N, C-alpha and C positions, 0 to 999 in steps of 0.2 A: 504493500500500500504506500509506504513512504517513497519507494522508488518511483511509483506512478506519479505521485504528487510532485516529486522533484523533476521528473521528466516534463510534466505539463508546465511547471514554472519556467524551466529552461526554454521550452518551446515558445512560451509567451514572450520571454525576453528576446529571443532570437527574432521573433516577428516584429517587435517594436524597433529593434536595432536595424532590421532590414528595411522597414518603412522609412526610418530616419535617413539611412544611407541613400535611398532612392529619391530623397527630397520631396516626400509627399506629405510632410507635416504641415499644419496650419501656418507655421512661421515661414516656411519655404513658399507656400502658396501666396502668402501676403506679399513677399518680396517680388514674386512674378507679377501679381496683379498690379502692384504699384507701377511697374515699368510699362504696363500695357494700358493703364488708366490715365486719362488726361483731365485737366480742368478747362472748362469752356466758359468764356465770359462774353457777354453781349452788351450792346448799347444801341439804342435808336432814339431819334428825335422825330416826333410827328407834329404836323400842323394841327392846331385846334382853332376853334372859333375866336378865342381871345388870346390864349397863350400857347406857346409850343411846349408840349409835354416831352420830358426826357425820361427814358426808362433804362435802367441798368440791372443786370442780373448775372448769375453764374450757375453752373451745373457741372455734370460729369459726362465723360464719353469713354469709349474703349476702342483700341486699335484692332481691327479684324482682318485687314488686308493691306498689301503693298503692291501697287501695279501702276505701270506707266509713269514712274517717278513721283507717285503720290501715295501717302498713307491714307487708308480709308478708315474713317472714325465713325462708329455707330453711336447715336445718341437719340434723345427724344426730340420731336418737333417742337415741343413747348420750350425746350432748353435753348433753341436758337431764335425764339421770339415770334414764330409764325402762327402758333396755335390760336392765340386769342384773336388775331386778325381774321383767320379763316372761320372762326366760330362766332364772329361778331354779328349781332342782329342790326347794328347800325351801319351807316355808310363807312366803307373801308377808309381809314385815315390816310392822309398823304404823308409818306415817310420822307423826311428831308435828309436824314443821315442814318446810316446803318453800318455797324461794324460787328464782326464776330472773330474772336481770337482763341487760340489753343495754347495751353501751357503744358509742357511735357514734364515727366517726373524729375529729371535732373536739371531742368531749366531754372534760372534764377526767378525770384518772385516777380520781377518786372519783365521777364523775357517771354513775351507772348508772340505767337506766330500767326500770321494771317491765314485765314481760310480762303482757298482759291475757288472752290466750287461747292455748291450745296445741292443735294438731291433730297426731295421730299416725297414720302409715300403717296402715290396718287389717290388711294382710297381713304386718305386722312386717318390712317392708323398712326398712333403717336410715336413714330420713329423716323430718323433722317440719317443721311450719310454726308459727312464733311470730308473734303479733300485738302490735305496739307502737304506741301512739298517734302519729299523724303530727305532732302538735304539738311533738314533741321537736326538730324542725328540718327543713331541706330537704336531702334526700339523693337521689342518682340511683339509678334501678333498673338492674339488670343484665339485659340482654335474653337470653332463652332461645334457644338455637340450634335452627333447624328442619332443619339439614342433618345427615347421618349422619357421625359421627366415624369417621376411617379410621386404620388402622395406619400409623405413620410420620409422622402429622400432628404439627406442633409445638403444644404446649399450655403454658399458664402457670398456676401455682398460687399462691394467696395465703392466708396464715393467720397464726396467732399461736403459734409454737412456745414451749413452756414455757421459762422463764428470762428473760422480758422482751423477747424478740425479736419484738415486735408488728409486724404488717404486713410480713412477710417475703415477697418474691416469688422464686419459683424457676421454672425452665423445663426442659422435656424434650420427648421425643417419645412418642407412643402406642406402647407395646410390644406390646400385644395387646388384643383385645376378648373378654371371656369371659362365658359364660352361667352364672348361678348360681341357686340356689333358696333362698328364705328359710326360716326355721324353721316357717312356716305353709304352705309349699308354693308360694309365689308366685315366678314366674320374673322375673329382672331381669338387666341387663347390668352388668358391671364393666369399667371402663376402666383398664387397667394401664399406668402410665407410669414413666419413669426419673427423673422430677423428684424432688428431695429433699423429704422430709417428716419431721416430728417430732411428738411429742405436743403437742397444742394446735392443730394444723392441721386437725383433724377438723371438718367442717361448712363449711370455707371453699370459695371458688369455684375451679373448674377451667375455664379458658376457652381458646378457640381464638384464632388470630391476628387474627380479626375482632372480638375483645372480646365474644364471645357465650358464654354459660354452656353448657358441655357436660356437666358433672357436678359433684359435690361430693366433697371429699376425705374418705376414710374411714379408711384404715389403711396401715401400712407392712408389706409382706410381702417377705422376701428382698431387702431393699434397694430395693424399688420401691414407688411410691405407687399407691393405687387411688382411682378416683373413680366414684361410682355415678350412673348417668344415670336 
């Protein structure tokens, strides 16, 4: 009996050591996500009847591809400032100035890089692709998951909650998978998790234990985070 217990303890230790050597621990995952996650900041000035309104904001994004001299960064449409305009019930305002910039992991606090192109999902599901020149540096891509996310599966989220808490990692489990419909009638899936999220997390990566991207963080509802796949 003692030999069996000793064997199981040794086996457990070997498994833990093996996982650590493979770099699959949460601390290793955090380091990888940092290098693939970006800060997105935006600014626009719109004409109003009396005064010009100035709006500034920031959020998160994740590098998913590099092609034709550009990094492809996945984020939410509302993170780049278009969501409210498309969903407005009033006359679309006249935008006088608009800027969108990306800050990479090892960039200085003031080193923001210009976005060259923006692609918005045609069915108005809340995600978009930003293109930034690859000459800004060498950054890893986050692999997209090919497997179906399941209820109860452990997930990790990274983003930049407002208040200076950049590159915050939280973890939780998938609470539910829900079907939703966009404002233009397109069906999509929402991943509901109990991982902590705050303003500024939007657009950041939601990954599984294999470091694969399963969704992007969208919003906080009833204390739970949502990620859209």
